[in-house]
C-alpha positions as CSV (number, residue, x, y, z in Angstrom):
1,X,72.5,-67.8,-81.4
2,X,71.6,-64.3,-80.2
3,X,73.7,-61.4,-81.6
4,X,76.2,-60.0,-79.3
5,X,76.3,-56.1,-78.9
6,X,79.5,-54.9,-80.1
7,X,81.3,-53.2,-77.0
8,X,83.1,-50.1,-77.8
9,X,86.6,-49.6,-76.6
10,X,87.0,-47.9,-73.2
11,X,88.8,-44.9,-74.5
12,X,86.0,-44.3,-76.7
13,X,83.4,-44.6,-74.2
14,X,85.3,-41.9,-72.0
15,X,85.5,-39.5,-75.0
16,X,81.7,-40.0,-75.6
17,X,81.1,-38.9,-71.9
18,X,83.0,-36.0,-72.1
19,X,81.0,-35.0,-75.2
20,X,77.7,-35.5,-73.5
21,X,78.7,-33.8,-70.2
22,X,81.4,-31.4,-70.5
23,X,81.6,-30.6,-66.8
24,X,82.8,-34.0,-66.1
25,X,85.9,-33.7,-68.6
26,X,88.4,-32.9,-66.0
27,X,90.5,-35.9,-65.0
28,X,89.4,-37.9,-61.8
29,X,92.0,-36.6,-59.8
30,X,90.9,-33.1,-60.3
31,X,87.3,-34.4,-59.6
32,X,88.4,-35.6,-56.3
33,X,89.9,-32.4,-55.4
34,X,86.8,-30.6,-56.4
35,X,85.0,-32.7,-54.3
36,X,87.0,-31.6,-51.1
37,X,86.6,-28.0,-52.2
38,X,82.9,-28.6,-52.7
39,X,82.7,-29.8,-49.0
40,X,84.8,-27.2,-47.8
41,X,82.2,-24.7,-49.4
42,X,79.3,-26.6,-48.1
43,X,80.8,-26.6,-44.8
44,X,80.8,-22.6,-44.9
45,X,77.4,-22.5,-46.6
46,X,76.0,-20.7,-43.6
47,X,78.2,-17.8,-44.0
48,X,79.1,-17.9,-47.6
49,X,75.4,-16.8,-48.4
50,X,75.9,-13.6,-46.4
51,X,77.6,-10.7,-48.2
52,X,80.9,-9.8,-46.8
53,X,79.9,-6.5,-45.2
54,X,77.0,-8.0,-43.5
55,X,79.4,-10.6,-42.3
56,X,81.9,-8.2,-40.9
57,X,78.8,-6.3,-39.0
58,X,77.5,-9.5,-37.5
59,X,81.1,-10.4,-36.5
60,X,81.6,-7.0,-35.0
61,X,78.2,-7.3,-33.3
62,X,79.3,-10.8,-31.9
63,X,82.6,-9.4,-30.6
64,X,80.7,-6.5,-28.8
65,X,78.0,-9.1,-27.6
66,X,80.8,-11.3,-26.2
67,X,82.4,-8.3,-24.5
68,X,79.1,-7.3,-23.0
69,X,78.4,-10.6,-21.8
70,X,81.7,-10.9,-20.0
71,X,80.5,-7.7,-18.2
72,X,76.9,-8.9,-17.5
73,X,76.9,-7.3,-14.1
74,X,77.3,-3.9,-15.4
75,X,76.6,-4.0,-19.0
76,X,72.9,-3.4,-18.5
77,X,73.5,-0.2,-16.5
78,X,73.6,3.1,-18.6
79,X,76.9,5.0,-18.3
80,X,75.5,7.6,-16.2
81,X,73.9,5.1,-13.8
82,X,77.0,3.1,-13.7
83,X,79.3,5.9,-12.9
84,X,76.9,6.7,-10.1
85,X,76.8,3.3,-8.8
86,X,80.7,3.0,-8.8
87,X,80.7,6.4,-6.8
88,X,78.4,4.8,-4.3
89,X,80.3,1.5,-4.2
90,X,83.5,3.5,-3.3
91,X,81.5,5.5,-0.7
92,X,80.1,2.4,0.8
93,X,83.4,0.8,0.9
94,X,85.0,3.9,2.5
95,X,82.1,3.7,5.1
96,X,82.6,0.2,5.8
97,X,86.3,0.6,6.3
98,X,85.4,2.9,9.3
99,X,82.8,0.5,10.6
100,X,84.3,0.9,14.1
101,X,83.3,4.5,14.0
102,X,80.6,4.8,11.5
103,X,77.8,3.5,13.7
104,X,78.5,6.1,16.5
105,X,76.9,9.4,16.4
106,X,78.9,12.5,16.0
107,X,78.1,13.9,19.5
108,X,79.2,10.4,21.1
109,X,82.3,10.3,18.8
110,X,83.3,14.0,19.7
111,X,82.9,13.0,23.6
112,X,85.1,9.7,22.7
113,X,87.7,12.1,21.0
114,X,87.8,14.2,23.9
115,X,88.1,11.4,26.4
116,X,91.2,10.4,24.4
117,X,92.5,14.0,24.4
118,X,92.1,13.9,28.1
119,X,94.1,10.9,28.5
120,X,96.9,12.1,26.4
121,X,96.9,15.5,28.0
122,X,95.6,14.7,31.7
123,X,95.2,17.5,34.3
124,X,98.1,19.0,36.4
125,X,98.6,17.3,39.6
126,X,97.1,19.3,42.4
127,X,97.1,19.0,46.3
128,X,95.1,19.7,49.4
129,X,97.6,21.2,52.0
130,X,95.9,20.5,55.4
131,X,97.8,22.8,58.0
132,X,97.1,20.8,61.3
133,X,98.6,20.6,64.7
134,X,95.2,19.5,66.5
135,X,96.1,21.7,69.4
136,X,95.5,25.5,69.6
137,X,98.2,28.1,69.9
138,X,100.9,25.8,68.2
139,X,101.3,28.1,65.4
140,X,99.2,26.9,62.6
141,X,97.8,30.2,61.5
142,X,101.3,31.7,61.3
143,X,102.3,29.0,59.2
144,X,99.4,29.1,57.1
145,X,100.2,32.7,56.4
146,X,103.9,31.9,55.8
147,X,102.6,29.3,53.2
148,X,100.6,31.8,51.2
149,X,103.2,34.5,51.2
150,X,105.6,31.8,49.8
151,X,103.1,31.1,47.1
152,X,102.7,34.9,46.2
153,X,106.5,35.5,46.0
154,X,106.9,32.4,44.1
155,X,104.2,33.1,41.6
156,X,102.3,30.0,42.6
157,X,98.6,29.4,42.1
158,X,97.1,28.7,45.8
159,X,93.6,29.2,47.1
160,X,93.1,29.7,50.8
161,X,90.5,27.8,52.7
162,X,89.9,29.0,56.2
163,X,88.3,26.3,58.1
164,X,88.4,28.2,61.4
165,X,85.1,30.3,61.4
166,X,85.6,31.3,65.0
167,X,89.0,33.1,64.1
168,X,89.6,33.4,60.3
169,X,92.6,35.7,60.8
170,X,94.5,34.1,57.7
171,X,91.6,34.9,55.2
172,X,91.6,38.5,56.8
173,X,95.3,38.9,55.9
174,X,95.2,37.1,52.4
175,X,91.5,37.6,51.5
176,X,92.1,37.5,47.6
177,X,90.2,34.4,46.3
178,X,89.9,32.9,50.1
179,X,86.8,30.9,51.0
180,X,85.5,29.7,54.4
181,X,84.5,25.7,54.6
182,X,84.1,24.0,58.2
183,X,84.2,20.5,59.1
184,X,80.9,19.7,61.2
185,X,79.3,16.7,63.3
186,X,76.0,18.2,61.7
187,X,75.1,16.1,58.9
188,X,73.4,19.1,57.2
189,X,76.7,21.0,57.3
190,X,78.8,18.2,56.4
191,X,78.9,18.9,52.8
192,X,80.3,22.3,53.4
193,X,83.7,20.9,53.6
194,X,83.3,19.1,50.1
195,X,84.1,22.7,48.5
196,X,87.7,22.1,49.5
197,X,87.7,19.1,47.1
198,X,85.8,20.8,44.4
199,X,88.6,23.7,44.5
200,X,91.4,21.2,44.3
201,X,90.0,19.8,41.2
202,X,91.4,22.7,39.3
203,X,94.1,24.1,41.8
204,X,95.9,23.5,44.9
205,X,94.4,24.8,48.1
206,X,95.9,25.6,51.6
207,X,93.4,24.6,54.5
208,X,94.0,26.4,57.8
209,X,92.4,24.0,60.2
210,X,91.0,25.0,63.5
211,X,92.1,23.3,66.8
212,X,90.6,19.9,67.8
213,X,89.2,19.0,64.5
214,X,91.2,15.9,63.9
215,X,88.1,13.6,64.4
216,X,86.2,15.3,61.8
217,X,88.6,15.8,59.2
218,X,89.3,11.9,59.4
219,X,85.7,11.1,59.2
220,X,85.3,13.6,56.2
221,X,88.1,11.8,54.5
222,X,87.0,8.3,55.1
223,X,83.3,8.7,54.7
224,X,83.8,10.5,51.2
225,X,87.0,7.9,50.0
226,X,88.9,11.5,49.5
227,X,92.1,9.5,49.1
228,X,90.8,7.1,46.5
229,X,88.8,9.5,44.7
230,X,91.7,12.0,44.8
231,X,93.9,9.2,43.1
232,X,91.7,9.0,40.2
233,X,91.6,13.0,39.8
234,X,95.3,13.7,40.7
235,X,94.5,15.5,43.7
236,X,96.9,14.2,46.5
237,X,96.7,15.3,50.3
238,X,99.7,16.8,52.2
239,X,99.4,17.2,56.0
240,X,101.7,19.9,57.4
241,X,101.9,18.9,61.1
242,X,103.0,22.1,63.2
243,X,104.6,20.4,66.2
244,X,105.7,22.1,69.6
245,X,108.0,19.1,70.6
246,X,105.9,18.5,73.6
247,X,104.9,15.1,74.4
248,X,101.2,15.4,73.4
249,X,102.1,17.3,70.3
250,X,104.4,14.4,69.3
251,X,101.8,11.8,70.2
252,X,99.1,13.3,68.0
253,X,101.6,13.4,65.2
254,X,102.6,9.7,65.4
255,X,98.7,8.9,65.7
256,X,98.1,10.6,62.2
257,X,101.0,8.7,60.8
258,X,99.7,5.5,61.9
259,X,96.2,5.9,60.6
260,X,97.2,7.3,57.1
261,X,100.5,5.6,56.9
262,X,101.7,6.4,53.2
263,X,98.3,7.4,51.7
264,X,98.9,11.0,52.7
265,X,102.4,12.9,52.7
266,X,103.1,14.0,56.0
267,X,105.6,16.9,57.0
268,X,107.1,17.7,60.6
269,X,106.9,21.2,61.0
270,X,109.2,21.9,63.9
271,X,108.1,25.1,65.6
272,X,111.3,26.7,66.9
273,X,109.3,29.4,68.6
274,X,108.0,26.7,71.0
275,X,111.0,24.3,71.1
276,X,114.6,24.8,70.7
277,X,115.7,21.1,71.6
278,X,114.5,19.4,68.6
279,X,117.5,17.0,68.5
280,X,116.4,15.6,71.9
281,X,112.9,15.1,70.6
282,X,113.9,13.6,67.3
283,X,115.7,10.9,69.4
284,X,112.5,9.8,70.9
285,X,112.4,5.9,69.8
286,X,108.6,6.1,68.9
287,X,109.0,9.1,67.0
288,X,112.4,8.4,65.3
289,X,110.8,4.9,64.1
290,X,107.8,6.5,62.5
291,X,109.7,9.0,60.7
292,X,112.0,6.6,59.2
293,X,109.2,4.2,58.5
294,X,107.1,6.7,56.6
295,X,109.9,8.7,55.1
296,X,108.7,11.9,56.9
297,X,109.8,15.3,55.5
298,X,110.8,17.7,58.0
299,X,111.1,21.7,57.9
300,X,112.1,24.1,60.5
301,X,109.6,26.8,61.3
302,X,111.9,29.6,62.2
303,X,111.1,31.7,65.6
304,X,110.0,35.1,64.9
305,X,109.7,37.1,68.3
306,X,106.6,37.9,70.0
307,X,106.7,41.7,69.4
308,X,106.8,41.3,65.5
309,X,103.9,38.6,65.4
310,X,101.9,40.6,67.7
311,X,102.4,43.7,65.4
312,X,101.6,41.6,62.3
313,X,98.3,40.3,63.9
314,X,97.2,43.7,65.1
315,X,97.7,45.5,61.8
316,X,96.6,42.5,59.6
317,X,99.7,42.7,57.8
318,X,101.1,40.4,55.1
319,X,104.7,39.6,55.3
320,X,105.3,41.6,52.2
321,X,103.9,44.7,53.6
322,X,105.7,44.0,57.1
323,X,109.0,43.9,55.5
324,X,108.6,47.8,54.9
325,X,106.4,48.5,57.9
326,X,108.9,50.7,59.9
327,X,106.3,52.8,61.4
328,X,105.7,50.2,64.4
329,X,108.3,47.7,63.7
330,X,111.2,49.9,63.2
331,X,114.2,49.4,60.7
332,X,115.6,46.4,62.8
333,X,111.9,44.8,63.4
334,X,111.5,45.0,59.6
335,X,114.8,43.3,59.2
336,X,113.9,40.4,61.4
337,X,110.6,39.9,59.7
338,X,112.6,39.7,56.2
339,X,115.2,37.4,57.8
340,X,112.4,35.1,59.2
341,X,110.6,35.0,55.7
342,X,113.9,34.4,54.0
343,X,114.8,31.3,56.1
344,X,111.2,30.0,55.9
345,X,111.3,30.1,52.2
346,X,114.5,28.2,52.3
347,X,113.0,25.5,54.1
348,X,109.9,25.3,51.9
349,X,112.3,25.0,49.0
350,X,113.9,22.0,50.4
351,X,110.9,19.8,50.4
352,X,109.5,21.1,47.1
353,X,105.7,20.1,47.9
354,X,104.2,23.5,46.8
355,X,102.1,24.4,45.1
């Protein structure tokens, strides 16, 4: 039989291993724990070989890199350029917020602003005061002179337009700023009357009309759309119709009312120098109906005796001068002029259409 090798006891084998390999002399459970530690160390092998100072530096760089990457849109731009870009962006945003106006040239913007200011602060309304009566010798010139004196006494801005070229007696007495303009059938001269409207754009005007000019005035108003254009520019038309109370005079007044209706303000000027029975005249059905329909304003034009009127015309006196012109009028004559003017002023105050 072969010899059997004698086996050492287990304890002795362990001791022998300890002697041959001192590193394994620790208990098995300690060896297991050592293996876990070794795995942990190997897991961190990528960083454990790097010195602490270098590792910290690298970590710092990584953090900086992450911060820079989060700001990728701007991190590549130097600070000075970045500030400049931010300034441009802010300016661009400001410009875009004004998109409605930024595309408009400055000159156009100024014009638009001027238009807005004009809408906020519109022009003062003005009027064209037509002194009408159609027939000659009804008292139109005397009434026009009365209106001019009223404006002067009340410190109102009124410009006189004398449309009677053959007898411009009103502008001779009140020449300050007065002009002449005629209504004509001749097309080449028809534009002369346009100066009336041009003046009325800035101030009210009084137009002393000659006799028998009614058709020409109507044609000028119609052809040039004076009433429609006047409404756009705050220019109204007022017709002071000097009436004698006679049938033909009343008929012409009603004819004007029916033509223009309420597009022109009509004032019935009752000339007491020509008629002293106005109660009877106003009771005429056709006139009474027209006055009620168009809400016609009325004024009394008081009587001035022939003597005083004649001296005023002969001497070319204003009413203001006539009140003190005792040389020919005498004391009582000047007093009559004063009373006439006071009553006329009171009537004009009532209607309140001037200037």
